[in-house]
Structure formats: structure tokens, C-alpha cells
C-alpha positions, 0 to 999 in steps of 0.5 A: 941220484940228484934232488931238485935243482937248486937255483939262486933266489929271484934277483940272486947273483952268480957269485951267490950261486957259486957260494950256495954250491960251495956250502952244499959241497962242504956238507957232502963228505962223500964228495960230488962231481963237477957234472952234478954241481953244474946240473944242480946249480946251473953253473959252468965247469969253471964255476963249479970248480970255483965252488969246489975251491971255496968249499975246500977253503972253508973246510980247511978253515981258510975261508975266502 
């Protein structure tokens, strides 16, 4: 079950949406699916995968 869709603020950017998704993913130790990320943030599958990559980099302490 998912909550309300999170969208970038008015005037927000796509990279901001990917970053927001990465932050959200990093806070979920149980993990999430690409489908859930796409639905929640309005991203493509490729963008959702990029958000996952960013979340893992942050989790590993590597940053961007």
C-alpha cells in the first residue's frame, strides 16, 4: 500500500524528483520496487533505477 504521490514543488526539476526519490528510498530499509518509485514520483523506469543507484551511493557513504 502506498501513500499519496510525492511530486516536485512547482518549478521543481526532474533531477530534483530523482533526488527526492533517492532520499525516500534511502529511508526504507525494507526496500521498494521500481514500480512503486515510478508511481510515487512520476518517473520512468530508467529514472527510478537512477534514484536507486543514488540511494545506494548515499548508503555506502560514496555520495554522488
